[in-house]
DRENSE-841767 format. One record per residue (C-alpha): chain; x, y, z. Coordinates in nm, 4 decimals, padded with zeros to 6 digits. Example, Ala and Ser with C-alpha at 12.3 -4.5 7.8 and 13.67 -1.06 7.14 Angstrom:
+------+----------+----------+----------+
! lofi !       px !       py !       pz !
+------+----------+----------+----------+
!    A !  01.2300 ! -00.4500 !  00.7800 !
!    A !  01.3670 ! -00.1060 !  00.7140 !
+------+----------+----------+----------+
END
This chain:
+------+----------+----------+----------+
! lofi !       px !       py !       pz !
+------+----------+----------+----------+
!    A !  00.4414 ! -00.1772 ! -02.9661 !
!    A !  00.6567 ! -00.2868 ! -02.6743 !
!    A !  00.5580 ! -00.5957 ! -02.4826 !
!    A !  00.4557 ! -00.5534 ! -02.1175 !
!    A !  00.7631 ! -00.7455 ! -02.0038 !
!    A !  01.0046 ! -00.5133 ! -02.1810 !
!    A !  00.8232 ! -00.2066 ! -02.0460 !
!    A !  00.8555 ! -00.3468 ! -01.6950 !
!    A !  01.2253 ! -00.4179 ! -01.7492 !
!    A !  01.2855 ! -00.0609 ! -01.8647 !
!    A !  01.0861 !  00.0845 ! -01.5757 !
!    A !  01.2622 ! -00.1416 ! -01.3268 !
!    A !  01.6096 ! -00.0457 ! -01.4552 !
!    A !  01.5088 !  00.3212 ! -01.4582 !
!    A !  01.4153 !  00.3115 ! -01.0905 !
!    A !  01.7247 !  00.1135 ! -00.9912 !
!    A !  01.9418 !  00.3746 ! -01.1655 !
!    A !  01.7772 !  00.6419 ! -00.9524 !
!    A !  01.8090 !  00.4370 ! -00.6335 !
!    A !  02.1842 !  00.4126 ! -00.6945 !
!    A !  02.2025 !  00.7842 ! -00.6209 !
!    A !  02.0232 !  00.7503 ! -00.2850 !
!    A !  02.1989 !  00.7123 !  00.0503 !
!    A !  01.9933 !  00.4187 !  00.1741 !
!    A !  02.1714 !  00.4090 !  00.5076 !
!    A !  02.1005 !  00.7770 !  00.5554 !
!    A !  01.7254 !  00.7521 !  00.4967 !
!    A !  01.6337 !  00.4097 !  00.6341 !
!    A !  01.5113 !  00.5421 !  00.9700 !
!    A !  01.2860 !  00.7988 !  00.8027 !
!    A !  01.1332 !  00.5155 !  00.6019 !
!    A !  01.0929 !  00.2838 !  00.9000 !
!    A !  01.3221 !  00.0358 !  00.7247 !
!    A !  01.6018 ! -00.1796 !  00.8650 !
!    A !  01.9559 ! -00.2068 !  00.7346 !
!    A !  02.0762 ! -00.5215 !  00.5611 !
!    A !  02.4351 ! -00.4621 !  00.4529 !
!    A !  02.4257 ! -00.2171 !  00.1627 !
!    A !  02.0507 ! -00.2697 !  00.1290 !
!    A !  01.7432 ! -00.1925 !  00.3373 !
!    A !  01.4495 ! -00.4152 !  00.4285 !
!    A !  01.1008 ! -00.2702 !  00.3901 !
!    A !  00.7832 ! -00.4671 !  00.4671 !
!    A !  00.4846 ! -00.4399 !  00.2311 !
!    A !  00.1709 ! -00.5544 !  00.4146 !
!    A !  00.4054 ! -00.7357 !  00.6520 !
!    A !  00.6052 ! -00.9173 !  00.3844 !
!    A !  00.9719 ! -00.8013 !  00.3849 !
!    A !  01.1456 ! -00.6960 !  00.0636 !
!    A !  01.5104 ! -00.6107 !  00.0136 !
!    A !  01.5857 ! -00.2863 ! -00.1693 !
!    A !  01.9363 ! -00.2228 ! -00.3003 !
!    A !  02.0919 ! -00.0399 ! -00.5973 !
!    A !  02.1110 ! -00.3782 ! -00.7699 !
!    A !  01.7627 ! -00.5207 ! -00.7152 !
!    A !  01.4324 ! -00.5243 ! -00.5305 !
!    A !  01.3782 ! -00.8806 ! -00.4120 !
!    A !  01.1841 ! -01.1013 ! -00.1746 !
!    A !  01.3236 ! -01.3154 !  00.1064 !
!    A !  01.4151 ! -01.5879 ! -00.1461 !
!    A !  01.6183 ! -01.3482 ! -00.3589 !
!    A !  01.3568 ! -01.3438 ! -00.6369 !
!    A !  01.2607 ! -01.0139 ! -00.7940 !
!    A !  00.9577 ! -00.8631 ! -00.6251 !
!    A !  00.6261 ! -00.8422 ! -00.8154 !
!    A !  00.5953 ! -00.5493 ! -01.0528 !
!    A !  00.3553 ! -00.3465 ! -00.8370 !
!    A !  00.5721 ! -00.3980 ! -00.5290 !
!    A !  00.8822 ! -00.2826 ! -00.7184 !
!    A !  00.7050 !  00.0369 ! -00.8251 !
!    A !  00.5694 !  00.1118 ! -00.4775 !
!    A !  00.9024 !  00.0496 ! -00.3057 !
!    A !  01.0954 !  00.2512 ! -00.5643 !
!    A !  00.8714 !  00.5523 ! -00.5135 !
!    A !  00.8786 !  00.5076 ! -00.1362 !
!    A !  01.2571 !  00.5274 ! -00.1392 !
!    A !  01.2858 !  00.8054 ! -00.3972 !
!    A !  01.0188 !  01.0277 ! -00.2396 !
!    A !  01.1537 !  00.9940 !  00.1166 !
!    A !  01.0870 !  01.3312 !  00.2862 !
!    A !  01.3524 !  01.5209 !  00.4784 !
!    A !  01.1575 !  01.4630 !  00.8005 !
!    A !  00.8603 !  01.2535 !  00.9076 !
!    A !  00.5588 !  01.4766 !  00.8335 !
!    A !  00.3429 !  01.5778 !  01.1328 !
!    A ! -00.0239 !  01.4987 !  01.1715 !
!    A ! -00.2328 !  01.1857 !  01.1445 !
!    A ! -00.5572 !  01.3070 !  00.9853 !
!    A ! -00.7362 !  01.0420 !  00.7787 !
!    A ! -00.8732 !  01.1256 !  00.4334 !
!    A ! -01.0420 !  00.9358 !  00.1532 !
!    A ! -00.8414 !  00.8666 ! -00.1596 !
!    A ! -01.0160 !  01.1617 ! -00.3232 !
!    A ! -00.8647 !  01.3884 ! -00.0564 !
!    A ! -00.5064 !  01.3084 ! -00.1609 !
!    A ! -00.2986 !  01.5301 ! -00.3879 !
!    A ! -00.3321 !  01.4582 ! -00.7619 !
!    A ! -00.5788 !  01.1754 ! -00.7016 !
!    A ! -00.8473 !  01.3207 ! -00.9318 !
!    A ! -00.7748 !  01.1178 ! -01.2481 !
!    A ! -00.7692 !  00.7935 ! -01.0469 !
!    A ! -01.0693 !  00.8343 ! -00.8174 !
!    A ! -01.2965 !  00.6327 ! -01.0478 !
!    A ! -01.0364 !  00.3558 ! -01.0710 !
!    A ! -01.0020 !  00.3514 ! -00.6919 !
!    A ! -01.3773 !  00.3208 ! -00.6445 !
!    A ! -01.4327 !  00.0553 ! -00.9138 !
!    A ! -01.1117 ! -00.1494 ! -00.8783 !
!    A ! -01.0401 ! -00.1250 ! -00.5055 !
!    A ! -01.3434 ! -00.0416 ! -00.2912 !
!    A ! -01.6184 ! -00.1989 ! -00.5045 !
!    A ! -01.4415 ! -00.5372 ! -00.5452 !
!    A ! -01.3989 ! -00.5586 ! -00.1672 !
!    A ! -01.7733 ! -00.5055 ! -00.1304 !
!    A ! -01.8551 ! -00.7613 ! -00.3984 !
!    A ! -01.6246 ! -01.0197 ! -00.2404 !
!    A ! -01.7099 ! -00.9753 !  00.1272 !
!    A ! -02.0670 ! -00.8490 !  00.1557 !
!    A ! -02.2566 ! -01.0829 !  00.3846 !
!    A ! -01.9225 ! -01.2352 !  00.4901 !
!    A ! -01.7925 ! -01.0148 !  00.7711 !
!    A ! -01.6166 ! -01.3050 !  00.9494 !
!    A ! -01.4313 ! -01.3871 !  00.6251 !
!    A ! -01.3198 ! -01.0250 !  00.5879 !
!    A ! -01.2029 ! -01.0188 !  00.9486 !
!    A ! -01.0092 ! -01.3435 !  00.8992 !
!    A ! -00.8504 ! -01.2128 !  00.5794 !
!    A ! -00.7565 ! -00.8925 !  00.7599 !
!    A ! -00.6004 ! -01.0917 !  01.0432 !
!    A ! -00.3885 ! -01.2812 !  00.7903 !
!    A ! -00.2413 ! -00.9459 !  00.6809 !
!    A ! -00.1718 ! -00.8391 !  01.0402 !
!    A ! -00.4619 ! -00.5955 !  01.0333 !
!    A ! -00.5604 ! -00.4508 !  01.3705 !
!    A ! -00.8371 ! -00.2493 !  01.5275 !
!    A ! -00.7733 !  00.1246 !  01.4928 !
!    A ! -00.7110 !  00.3331 !  01.8042 !
!    A ! -01.0485 !  00.5044 !  01.7801 !
!    A ! -01.4155 !  00.4179 !  01.7886 !
!    A ! -01.5765 !  00.4161 !  01.4456 !
!    A ! -01.9446 !  00.3668 !  01.3528 !
!    A ! -01.8856 !  00.0815 !  01.1097 !
!    A ! -01.9585 ! -00.2894 !  01.1143 !
!    A ! -01.5871 ! -00.3557 !  01.0684 !
!    A ! -01.2820 ! -00.1298 !  01.0738 !
!    A ! -00.9305 ! -00.2607 !  01.0191 !
!    A ! -00.6017 ! -00.0716 !  01.0050 !
!    A ! -00.3295 ! -00.2108 !  00.7790 !
!    A !  00.0331 ! -00.1169 !  00.7231 !
!    A !  00.1085 ! -00.1228 !  00.3487 !
!    A !  00.4426 !  00.0431 !  00.4302 !
!    A !  00.6009 !  00.1393 !  00.7629 !
!    A !  00.5070 !  00.5092 !  00.7336 !
!    A !  00.1877 !  00.4659 !  00.5316 !
!    A ! -00.1034 !  00.3181 !  00.7276 !
!    A ! -00.4341 !  00.2421 !  00.5592 !
!    A ! -00.7800 !  00.2190 !  00.7148 !
!    A ! -01.0527 ! -00.0095 !  00.5774 !
!    A ! -01.4081 !  00.0785 !  00.6821 !
!    A ! -01.6848 ! -00.1674 !  00.5952 !
!    A ! -02.0603 ! -00.1604 !  00.6466 !
!    A ! -02.2535 ! -00.4676 !  00.5422 !
!    A ! -02.5861 ! -00.4443 !  00.3648 !
!    A ! -02.9040 ! -00.4031 !  00.5703 !
!    A ! -03.2711 ! -00.3396 !  00.4954 !
!    A ! -03.2082 !  00.0246 !  00.4083 !
!    A ! -02.8581 !  00.0484 !  00.2623 !
!    A ! -02.6306 ! -00.1607 !  00.0398 !
!    A ! -02.2896 ! -00.2786 !  00.1580 !
!    A ! -02.0196 ! -00.0149 !  00.1406 !
!    A ! -01.6409 ! -00.0051 !  00.1755 !
!    A ! -01.4225 !  00.3018 !  00.2207 !
!    A ! -01.0417 !  00.3085 !  00.2177 !
!    A ! -00.8685 !  00.5939 !  00.3971 !
!    A ! -00.5066 !  00.7053 !  00.4105 !
!    A ! -00.3419 !  00.9517 !  00.6420 !
!    A ! -00.2972 !  01.2824 !  00.4624 !
!    A !  00.0794 !  01.2623 !  00.5083 !
!    A !  00.0876 !  00.9477 !  00.2914 !
!    A !  00.1217 !  01.1790 ! -00.0094 !
!    A !  00.4689 !  01.2744 !  00.1186 !
!    A !  00.5818 !  00.9124 !  00.0715 !
!    A !  00.3928 !  00.7921 ! -00.2372 !
!    A !  00.2281 !  00.9577 ! -00.5337 !
!    A ! -00.1425 !  00.9123 ! -00.6070 !
!    A ! -00.0796 !  00.6329 ! -00.8564 !
!    A !  00.1210 !  00.4265 ! -00.6087 !
!    A ! -00.1368 !  00.4823 ! -00.3357 !
!    A ! -00.4011 !  00.3512 ! -00.5753 !
!    A ! -00.1818 !  00.0493 ! -00.6512 !
!    A ! -00.1393 ! -00.0102 ! -00.2765 !
!    A ! -00.5164 ! -00.0107 ! -00.2408 !
!    A ! -00.5527 ! -00.2642 ! -00.5207 !
!    A ! -00.2797 ! -00.4745 ! -00.3606 !
!    A ! -00.4821 ! -00.4728 ! -00.0389 !
!    A ! -00.7808 ! -00.6144 ! -00.2247 !
!    A ! -00.5874 ! -00.8907 ! -00.4019 !
!    A ! -00.4082 ! -00.9767 ! -00.0770 !
!    A ! -00.7374 ! -01.0002 !  00.1146 !
!    A ! -00.8710 ! -01.2372 ! -00.1497 !
!    A ! -00.5605 ! -01.4540 ! -00.1228 !
!    A ! -00.5597 ! -01.4264 !  00.2550 !
!    A ! -00.1968 ! -01.3168 !  00.2497 !
!    A !  00.0328 ! -01.0513 !  00.0990 !
+------+----------+----------+----------+
END
């Protein structure tokens, strides 16, 4: 059986080989990225990463974390021909091919946020602020609603109701439907998990 490190190395090289065939300069605007020589800079929850045919690295030149490498690789490789229209919000279940991962998303993304922040709305708000979360441009009937930017073209909406006398605490994570044009269901699930771990750390 292959060790996790070797599997990551193979996956990482596989994606870099595919990125070598992509015109990064030609697609950077569609991705909301900025040019950096032969590479492009793409922020993940506000933290910039450099994507090139040679590597995916942070601002210090170190290879990005595994989950970030996968998300950014897919984001580049799935770049649509045009920015999709529409801004309708849907639950993770409403995204294409999400079915096999809906239980994971509920138990490993939404439920841990509830377990960590129930009864601690100020702490959740502070953690959201540390990730440059902002109030969405609409009124929502929730105790707390925060919009995040996992990637430039893929916003995410966190809706949180704390426990009261009648109902337990509940968290829902929504994506815009067009997110599925930029990332597959697996990567969108990973982005949700990354939101949780980043909220716990207070930074991405």
